[in-house]
C-alpha positions as a printed Julia matrix, in Angstrom:
173×3 Matrix{Float64}:
  0.0     0.0     0.0
  1.26    3.46   -0.95
  2.35    5.36    2.17
  2.05    8.85    0.76
  2.91   10.54    4.09
  6.2     8.66    4.39
  6.95    9.28    0.72
  6.31   12.99    1.29
  8.82   13.01    4.19
 11.45   11.32    2.04
 10.95   13.84   -0.76
 11.17   16.73    1.7
 14.45   15.36    3.09
 15.9    15.03   -0.39
 14.66   18.46   -1.45
 16.35   20.02    1.61
 19.69   19.1    -0.01
 18.95   21.24   -3.05
 18.67   25.02   -3.34
 14.98   24.74   -4.14
 12.31   22.43   -5.48
 13.09   23.42   -9.05
 16.71   22.23   -8.67
 15.51   18.95   -7.16
 13.12   18.52  -10.09
 15.89   19.28  -12.58
 18.35   16.78  -11.11
 15.77   14.04  -10.58
 14.13   14.47  -13.96
 10.71   14.57  -12.29
  8.39   17.49  -12.93
  8.31   20.17  -10.23
  4.52   20.05  -10.14
  4.53   16.3    -9.52
  7.1    16.64   -6.74
  5.01   19.36   -5.12
  1.85   17.28   -5.34
  3.59   14.24   -3.81
  5.1    16.37   -1.03
  1.64   17.78   -0.26
  0.06   14.28   -0.38
 -2.25   15.3    -3.23
 -1.64   12.22   -5.38
 -3.11    8.87   -4.35
 -1.19    6.73   -6.83
  2.55    6.08   -6.32
  5.08    7.01   -8.99
  6.09    4.28  -11.39
  9.24    2.32  -10.46
 11.41    3.95  -13.14
 10.63    7.35  -11.58
 11.53    6.01   -8.15
 14.91    4.98   -9.53
 15.47    8.54  -10.73
 14.51    9.91   -7.31
 16.86    7.46   -5.59
 19.71    8.48   -7.89
 19.19   12.16   -7.12
 18.76   11.64   -3.35
 22.45   12.16   -2.55
 22.46    8.92   -0.54
 19.42    9.77    1.62
 17.37    6.88    0.26
 17.63    4.0    -2.16
 15.48    2.35   -4.8
 14.33   -0.51   -2.54
 13.21    1.87    0.22
 11.2     3.89   -2.28
  9.67    0.74   -3.76
  8.68   -0.37   -0.25
  7.13    2.98    0.75
  5.25    3.11   -2.54
  3.76   -0.36   -2.07
  5.83   -2.34   -4.54
  6.93   -5.03   -2.02
  6.36   -7.98   -4.36
  8.45   -6.25   -6.97
 11.33   -5.85   -4.48
 11.23   -9.55   -3.63
 11.15  -10.73   -7.25
 13.71   -8.19   -8.44
 16.06   -9.09   -5.59
 15.76  -12.82   -6.31
 16.37  -12.24  -10.01
 19.36   -9.89   -9.87
 21.02  -12.06   -7.23
 20.61  -15.16   -9.4
 18.59  -16.91   -6.7
 16.95  -20.14   -7.87
 13.87  -19.23   -5.78
 13.04  -16.84   -8.62
 12.13  -19.93  -10.66
  9.35  -20.77   -8.18
  7.71  -17.42   -8.92
  8.41  -17.51  -12.66
  7.2   -21.06  -13.28
  4.47  -21.22  -10.65
  1.84  -23.71  -11.75
  3.94  -25.03  -14.66
  5.48  -28.48  -14.78
  8.75  -28.06  -16.67
 11.91  -30.12  -16.6
 15.3   -28.43  -16.24
 15.95  -28.3   -20.0
 12.59  -26.64  -20.59
 13.28  -24.11  -17.83
 16.63  -23.25  -19.39
 14.93  -22.78  -22.78
 12.3   -20.48  -21.25
 14.94  -18.49  -19.36
 16.99  -18.05  -22.53
 13.87  -16.78  -24.35
 13.28  -14.34  -21.5
 16.92  -13.25  -21.59
 16.76  -12.8   -25.39
 13.67  -10.62  -24.96
 15.5    -8.49  -22.4
 18.52   -8.18  -24.7
 16.21   -7.02  -27.52
 14.62   -4.49  -25.16
 18.09   -3.31  -24.11
 19.07   -2.82  -27.75
 15.85   -0.9   -28.36
 16.61    1.42  -25.42
 20.11    2.05  -26.73
 18.74    2.79  -30.22
 16.2     5.22  -28.74
 18.99    7.03  -26.89
 21.0     7.38  -30.1
 17.96    8.82  -31.87
 17.24   11.22  -29.0
 20.85   12.46  -28.99
 20.28   13.75  -32.51
 17.61   16.14  -31.19
 17.79   19.13  -28.85
 19.55   17.67  -25.8
 17.79   19.96  -23.34
 14.37   18.81  -24.5
 15.17   15.11  -24.39
 17.44   14.82  -21.34
 14.59   13.42  -19.2
 13.86   10.75  -21.8
 17.52    9.81  -22.01
 17.78    9.64  -18.2
 14.72    7.39  -18.05
 16.14    5.1   -20.74
 19.48    4.92  -18.9
 17.64    3.74  -15.78
 15.82    1.14  -17.86
 19.14   -0.01  -19.32
 20.69   -0.36  -15.86
 17.77   -2.38  -14.51
 17.58   -4.54  -17.66
 21.31   -5.31  -17.46
 20.88   -6.38  -13.84
 18.02   -8.69  -14.84
 20.01  -10.19  -17.72
 22.97  -10.86  -15.42
 20.68  -12.45  -12.83
 19.04  -14.66  -15.46
 22.44  -15.77  -16.7
 23.44  -16.73  -13.13
 20.28  -18.83  -12.81
 20.82  -20.44  -16.23
 24.41  -21.29  -15.26
 23.23  -22.92  -12.03
 20.62  -25.01  -13.86
 23.14  -26.09  -16.49
 25.55  -27.07  -13.72
 22.8   -29.23  -12.16
 22.28  -30.94  -15.5
 25.99  -31.77  -15.77
 26.1   -33.31  -12.29
């Protein structure tokens, strides 16, 4: 559940490290109006996770992505993301819940998922290259958002590869 009061406190703490709300908005890539509305508890719906990543990156160490996910009610996402990026085999329980697959089939499915993430990663990189050809000031928020997506996608790909390696090792033994 979205704890908008706690989220407001976190934003206020971060904002206190900037000259003003406009500077905080500029460095976080989040609109000043949105920040103001969240600080004043006027919005009932939490920001999307990619925006939370941007806030965490601009927090000057006052908070982190997982804390923001938690306060905004994305607990399940924290658990699954953590299992995935750490290469924990428990991620398979969530991913294949209700499916009866042998180890080879799981590896095939994981490779398909990884290939999809690699394609998405390439798409993000292509979008950044296209955006760089435009007015940089107008597209800096879009580029920042895509860079966050690239970082998260790379973490997921690395986690999937760790899981695939563990499953392949089980097959060899």
